[in-house]
FIFI-574862 format. One record per residue (C-alpha): x, y, z; residue in one letter; residue number from 1. Coordinates in steps of 0.1 Angstrom, whole numbers, always signed. Example, Ala and Ser with C-alpha at 12.3 -4.5 7.8 and 13.67 -1.06 7.14 Angstrom:
# FIFI-574862
x, y, z, aa, i
+123, -45, +78, A, 1
+137, -11, +71, S, 2
***
This chain:
# FIFI-574862
x, y, z, aa, i
-251, +382, +69, M, 1
-231, +374, +99, R, 2
-259, +354, +111, N, 3
-257, +332, +79, L, 4
-221, +326, +83, K, 5
-226, +313, +119, V, 6
-254, +291, +109, R, 7
-231, +277, +81, L, 8
-202, +274, +105, S, 9
-225, +253, +128, V, 10
-235, +232, +98, L, 11
-199, +223, +89, T, 12
-189, +219, +125, F, 13
-216, +193, +129, L, 14
-209, +176, +96, E, 15
-172, +168, +105, F, 16
-180, +161, +141, A, 17
-199, +130, +128, V, 18
-167, +117, +113, W, 19
-144, +127, +142, G, 20
-162, +106, +165, S, 21
-149, +74, +152, Y, 22
-126, +77, +122, L, 23
-94, +77, +144, V, 24
-105, +58, +174, S, 25
-126, +27, +158, L, 26
-95, +6, +155, S, 27
-88, +7, +193, M, 28
-125, -6, +198, F, 29
-123, -34, +171, L, 30
-88, -44, +185, G, 31
-102, -47, +219, K, 32
-130, -71, +210, V, 33
-108, -93, +186, G, 34
-116, -78, +154, L, 35
-80, -66, +149, G, 36
-73, -83, +118, D, 37
-106, -68, +101, K, 38
-97, -33, +108, I, 39
-87, -25, +74, Y, 40
-121, -36, +60, L, 41
-138, -9, +80, F, 42
-116, +17, +67, Y, 43
-115, +2, +30, M, 44
-151, +5, +28, V, 45
-153, +43, +30, Q, 46
-132, +43, -2, G, 47
-153, +19, -19, L, 48
-187, +35, -13, V, 49
-171, +68, -23, S, 50
-166, +54, -60, L, 51
-206, +52, -62, I, 52
-227, +70, -36, M, 53
-215, +106, -37, P, 54
-223, +108, -76, A, 55
-256, +87, -72, A, 56
-268, +109, -42, V, 57
-256, +140, -61, G, 58
-279, +131, -90, I, 59
-308, +129, -65, V, 60
-302, +162, -50, A, 61
-296, +178, -86, D, 62
-329, +167, -102, R, 63
-353, +156, -76, W, 64
-348, +164, -39, I, 65
-334, +197, -27, P, 66
-298, +194, -16, A, 67
-308, +205, +20, Q, 68
-334, +178, +23, R, 69
-312, +152, +6, T, 70
-286, +161, +32, L, 71
-310, +157, +60, S, 72
-323, +123, +47, L, 73
-286, +109, +43, C, 74
-277, +119, +77, H, 75
-310, +105, +93, L, 76
-304, +72, +75, I, 77
-267, +71, +86, S, 78
-275, +82, +121, G, 79
-297, +55, +126, L, 80
-275, +27, +113, F, 81
-246, +41, +134, M, 82
-268, +40, +162, C, 83
-278, +4, +154, A, 84
-242, -6, +151, A, 85
-237, +7, +187, G, 86
-267, -8, +202, V, 87
-258, -42, +187, Y, 88
-223, -41, +201, A, 89
-236, -32, +235, M, 90
-263, -58, +234, S, 91
-239, -87, +228, V, 92
-211, -75, +250, L, 93
-212, -87, +288, P, 94
-215, -62, +315, A, 95
-178, -68, +325, D, 96
-162, -68, +290, W, 97
-139, -41, +299, L, 98
-122, -65, +324, S, 99
-119, -92, +298, M, 100
-90, -99, +274, S, 101
-91, -96, +239, T, 102
-88, -134, +235, E, 103
-118, -138, +259, Q, 104
-139, -113, +238, L, 105
-131, -127, +205, S, 106
-161, -139, +187, G, 107
-187, -121, +209, I, 108
-189, -92, +185, V, 109
-197, -108, +153, Q, 110
-181, -91, +121, F, 111
-209, -95, +99, G, 112
-237, -77, +116, P, 113
-213, -48, +128, L, 114
-196, -44, +95, F, 115
-230, -44, +76, T, 116
-245, -18, +100, L, 117
-215, +4, +97, Y, 118
-212, +1, +59, T, 119
-248, +13, +55, I, 120
-241, +42, +77, A, 121
-210, +52, +61, V, 122
-225, +48, +26, A, 123
-250, +75, +33, F, 124
-225, +96, +55, Y, 125
-197, +98, +26, M, 126
-221, +119, +1, P, 127
-230, +144, +28, T, 128
-194, +158, +27, I, 129
-203, +172, -9, G, 130
-238, +179, -2, L, 131
-230, +200, +28, S, 132
-208, +220, +5, N, 133
-234, +225, -20, S, 134
-259, +238, +5, V, 135
-233, +262, +19, M, 136
-224, +274, -15, F, 137
-261, +280, -23, N, 138
-267, +298, +10, A, 139
-237, +319, +5, L, 140
-249, +329, -31, E, 141
-283, +338, -21, K, 142
-269, +359, +8, G, 143
-251, +379, -17, G, 144
-217, +366, -2, L, 145
-184, +359, -20, D, 146
-179, +322, -22, T, 147
-142, +325, -28, V, 148
-136, +348, +1, K, 149
-162, +336, +27, D, 150
-164, +299, +22, F, 151
-128, +289, +35, P, 152
-133, +306, +69, P, 153
-166, +288, +73, I, 154
-152, +254, +62, R, 155
-123, +256, +89, V, 156
-150, +251, +116, F, 157
-153, +214, +99, G, 158
-118, +208, +109, T, 159
-128, +222, +144, V, 160
-157, +202, +147, G, 161
-134, +170, +137, F, 162
-109, +181, +166, I, 163
-135, +187, +192, V, 164
-152, +153, +185, A, 165
-116, +137, +190, E, 166
-111, +153, +222, L, 167
-146, +147, +234, L, 168
-143, +108, +229, I, 169
-107, +110, +242, N, 170
-115, +126, +275, F, 171
-152, +118, +282, I, 172
-158, +84, +303, Y, 173
-190, +63, +299, I, 174
-194, +31, +312, G, 175
-160, +29, +329, G, 176
-140, +38, +300, T, 177
-136, +67, +276, T, 178
-155, +69, +246, I, 179
-128, +62, +223, Q, 180
-124, +25, +237, M, 181
-158, +17, +234, S, 182
-190, +12, +213, Y, 183
-202, +44, +225, T, 184
-183, +61, +199, Q, 185
-210, +48, +174, F, 186
-236, +63, +194, L, 187
-218, +97, +197, T, 188
-215, +98, +159, S, 189
-252, +89, +156, A, 190
-261, +118, +177, V, 191
-243, +143, +158, F, 192
-257, +128, +125, S, 193
-293, +132, +137, L, 194
-286, +167, +150, L, 195
-276, +176, +117, I, 196
-303, +158, +99, A, 197
-328, +183, +117, G, 198
-306, +214, +113, Y, 199
-301, +209, +76, A, 200
-338, +216, +71, L, 201
-333, +250, +85, T, 202
-310, +259, +55, M, 203
-321, +281, +25, P, 204
-338, +262, -2, H, 205
-314, +248, -29, C, 206
-331, +245, -64, P, 207
-333, +213, -85, V, 208
-329, +209, -122, N, 209
-357, +185, -133, R, 210
-357, +194, -168, G, 211
-317, +192, -174, K, 212
-308, +162, -195, K, 213
-276, +144, -197, S, 214
-263, +109, -204, T, 215
-256, +86, -176, L, 216
-219, +88, -183, V, 217
-221, +126, -179, Q, 218
-242, +124, -147, A, 219
-217, +101, -130, L, 220
-186, +122, -141, G, 221
-173, +92, -161, L, 222
-165, +115, -192, D, 223
-137, +128, -172, A, 224
-120, +94, -180, F, 225
-111, +109, -214, K, 226
-84, +128, -196, L, 227
-63, +98, -194, F, 228
-57, +102, -233, K, 229
-34, +128, -222, S, 230
+1, +116, -211, K, 231
+6, +142, -185, K, 232
-28, +138, -171, M, 233
-26, +103, -171, A, 234
+8, +103, -152, I, 235
-5, +128, -127, F, 236
-37, +105, -119, F, 237
-14, +75, -117, I, 238
+5, +93, -89, F, 239
-27, +106, -73, S, 240
-37, +68, -68, L, 241
-2, +60, -55, L, 242
-3, +88, -29, L, 243
-40, +80, -20, G, 244
-27, +45, -10, V, 245
-13, +64, +21, S, 246
-43, +84, +31, L, 247
-62, +63, +55, Q, 248
-36, +41, +69, I, 249
-27, +63, +100, T, 250
-64, +71, +104, N, 251
-70, +33, +107, G, 252
-44, +22, +127, Y, 253
-26, +52, +145, G, 254
-44, +55, +177, T, 255
-44, +15, +181, L, 256
-6, +18, +177, F, 257
+0, +44, +203, I, 258
-26, +27, +228, E, 259
-4, -4, +225, Q, 260
+22, +13, +246, F, 261
+0, +14, +276, S, 262
+2, -25, +278, A, 263
+39, -22, +285, I, 264
+48, -12, +321, P, 265
+78, +10, +311, E, 266
+56, +31, +290, Y, 267
+25, +29, +310, A, 268
+43, +44, +340, A, 269
+69, +64, +318, G, 270
+68, +99, +308, F, 271
+40, +121, +322, A, 272
+27, +88, +337, N, 273
+19, +74, +304, G, 274
-6, +103, +295, W, 275
+4, +99, +258, F, 276
-4, +61, +259, A, 277
-36, +66, +275, S, 278
-47, +94, +254, N, 279
-41, +84, +218, P, 280
-70, +102, +202, T, 281
-60, +135, +218, A, 282
-24, +131, +206, L, 283
-36, +124, +169, I, 284
-59, +155, +171, S, 285
-27, +174, +166, L, 286
-29, +162, +131, S, 287
-60, +181, +123, Q, 288
-47, +211, +141, C, 289
-19, +210, +117, S, 290
-42, +207, +87, E, 291
-59, +237, +97, A, 292
-25, +256, +100, L, 293
-12, +242, +68, C, 294
-38, +256, +46, I, 295
-26, +291, +53, L, 296
+8, +282, +41, L, 297
-3, +268, +7, I, 298
-5, +304, -12, P, 299
+29, +312, -1, Y, 300
+45, +278, -9, C, 301
+28, +278, -44, L, 302
+41, +311, -52, K, 303
+76, +303, -38, R, 304
+80, +267, -50, F, 305
+54, +262, -78, G, 306
+32, +231, -80, I, 307
+56, +204, -85, K, 308
+76, +216, -53, G, 309
+45, +217, -33, V, 310
+34, +181, -46, M, 311
+69, +169, -38, M, 312
+70, +185, -4, T, 313
+36, +165, +4, A, 314
+50, +133, -9, M, 315
+80, +135, +12, F, 316
+59, +145, +43, A, 317
+42, +111, +40, W, 318
+79, +95, +42, V, 319
+83, +116, +74, L, 320
+47, +107, +88, R, 321
+53, +69, +86, F, 322
+89, +72, +94, G, 323
+84, +91, +128, F, 324
+57, +66, +138, F, 325
+83, +39, +130, G, 326
+109, +52, +154, I, 327
+86, +69, +181, G, 328
+71, +57, +212, D, 329
+52, +74, +241, T, 330
+82, +80, +264, N, 331
+109, +109, +260, M, 332
+123, +115, +235, P, 333
+102, +90, +214, G, 334
+71, +110, +219, V, 335
+86, +138, +202, L, 336
+87, +118, +169, F, 337
+49, +112, +173, L, 338
+44, +149, +178, I, 339
+63, +155, +147, L, 340
+44, +128, +129, S, 341
+11, +146, +136, C, 342
+27, +181, +127, I, 343
+39, +170, +91, V, 344
+5, +152, +85, Y, 345
-10, +186, +74, G, 346
+16, +190, +50, V, 347
+12, +157, +36, A, 348
-25, +156, +33, F, 349
-31, +192, +25, D, 350
-4, +202, +2, F, 351
-12, +174, -25, F, 352
-49, +177, -24, N, 353
-51, +214, -27, V, 354
-23, +219, -53, S, 355
-34, +189, -70, G, 356
-69, +205, -74, G, 357
-53, +236, -88, I, 358
-31, +214, -113, Y, 359
-65, +196, -125, V, 360
-82, +229, -129, D, 361
-55, +244, -149, R, 362
-49, +214, -172, Q, 363
-85, +204, -182, T, 364
-111, +220, -203, D, 365
-135, +240, -180, P, 366
-164, +220, -193, K, 367
-149, +189, -177, L, 368
-140, +209, -147, R, 369
-162, +193, -119, S, 370
-160, +159, -135, S, 371
-119, +162, -134, A, 372
-122, +172, -99, Q, 373
-144, +143, -90, G, 374
-119, +119, -110, L, 375
-89, +134, -90, F, 376
-108, +127, -55, M, 377
-120, +92, -69, M, 378
-84, +82, -77, M, 379
-70, +95, -42, T, 380
-97, +89, -17, N, 381
-116, +63, -36, G, 382
-96, +37, -54, V, 383
-61, +48, -38, G, 384
-74, +48, -3, A, 385
-91, +15, -7, S, 386
-64, -2, -22, L, 387
-40, +11, +4, G, 388
-61, +2, +34, T, 389
-65, -34, +18, F, 390
-29, -39, +13, I, 391
-18, -23, +47, A, 392
-41, -46, +65, G, 393
-40, -78, +47, E, 394
-5, -79, +37, F, 395
+15, -59, +65, V, 396
-5, -55, +96, M, 397
-21, -90, +96, N, 398
+12, -105, +90, K, 399
+32, -84, +115, L, 400
+9, -71, +142, V, 401
-23, -93, +143, F, 402
-5, -126, +143, T, 403
-5, -153, +167, P, 404
+33, -152, +166, A, 405
+32, -121, +188, N, 406
+27, -137, +221, T, 407
+34, -104, +241, N, 408
+30, -66, +237, P, 409
+68, -62, +232, I, 410
+67, -86, +201, Q, 411
+33, -68, +190, T, 412
+52, -34, +193, L, 413
+81, -46, +172, E, 414
+56, -57, +144, G, 415
+41, -22, +147, W, 416
+76, -4, +141, H, 417
+84, -27, +113, E, 418
+51, -20, +95, A, 419
+54, +19, +98, W, 420
+89, +16, +83, L, 421
+76, -4, +55, I, 422
+49, +22, +47, F, 423
+76, +49, +49, A, 424
+99, +30, +23, A, 425
+67, +29, +1, Y, 426
+61, +65, +3, A, 427
+98, +71, -4, L, 428
+97, +51, -36, V, 429
+67, +72, -47, V, 430
+83, +103, -39, F, 431
+114, +94, -59, V, 432
+94, +82, -88, L, 433
+74, +115, -88, F, 434
+106, +137, -88, C, 435
+118, +120, -122, F, 436
+86, +111, -140, I, 437
+62, +140, -133, F, 438
+72, +171, -154, K, 439
+59, +204, -141, A, 440
+37, +223, -168, P, 441
+55, +252, -185, K, 442
+30, +277, -171, D, 443
+37, +263, -135, D, 444
+16, +282, -110, V, 445
+37, +312, -98, E, 446
+28, +346, -81, G, 447
-7, +362, -78, V, 448
-23, +335, -98, K, 449
-13, +308, -77, A, 450
-24, +326, -47, V, 451
-59, +334, -62, D, 452
-63, +298, -71, K, 453
-51, +285, -37, A, 454
-76, +307, -21, E, 455
-103, +294, -42, E, 456
-96, +256, -32, A, 457
-118, +247, -4, P, 458
-102, +231, +27, V, 459
-96, +192, +21, N, 460
-128, +173, +29, D, 461
-111, +143, +45, N, 462
-94, +160, +75, I, 463
***
């Protein structure tokens, strides 16, 4: 059985190493080649494809192609297209592109081809997060193991894989620069995808249910929308969407913001010889380390403060996440605020997702359990995250940061700080509204039952 746990740990490690290879660093490459004003589209598309592809691919895995083979096929397609994105960028950029300015590189890497290849890759990657969970649950059950007890320690290796990939692309030099600054991150992600495409085929067989009948609405989980008839659930899902607006903003822009300090002499040669400005992905990886640790705090916090208290803590943590970015820099003492921002990220991300999942489970009919959880993820990571990245990019970043009015790095940096404080103000408004509008259920989660439910909840799939 220990061998099975090791095999599944490797599976989830590779699964999230694919994502960690580009999710927090992509903006730096796009900014370098003159696509800074299009960054939000690359992150928004992740939420858009998540509205359709996971459900569609899930139907295929349930009815026709075993989940482990569907997982392999999706990673094969995703890896090939991610590789194609890297090869395209490599083929059009001149050999000395690293020595050229953003203005000189603008227009060389065309948005259309790169975005299309990237979108197809992401469209087939996003369903694999749920598929990998299905494969692991199936393997644990066949191995006679307890999914509640044995799954979380295995899933933590997904976060470890994400962190390892971040550190890899931050410190490894290829072609005269670190992977985080280059199109090589596409190729790195593709390698991990192709590895898991082969490795998934070694997993225990997953059954299919060819004879199972259901309507298209049921198959897509859309019957869960009837939950909006309940006022308390409607309020909860609306706040899930509002919170989801914040989810991908720092993933999309955090490293590019930190890297901006390296263009300013006082920071480039400042504290620790500008180490933090030169290693933004390594700094941001503290966020994922915090996530792994915060998972351990959730049972205690649920027992001590209840569901509403934990949700409020998560929402205020988003205020601090953005606010610390807004006042931080890479010199002392400003770098301490960036580090604090990474630490509170674990609370901001995990506390709402896990406690929110528990709330949905307790407030819905067991027959709608899976659909309700899917709706919760759709509102946060689908609609909310897509809407948030669009608004952040089009109406904030492109007005304050990626604008011709910023003629030097100092002005650009001022735009960054203003943008982060705007996001912090938004998160504060959501927090205040939630405090007054959302009413905790009478049977608020307390005691042993809260701990049991928290332990059942898997580690967040969005890292």
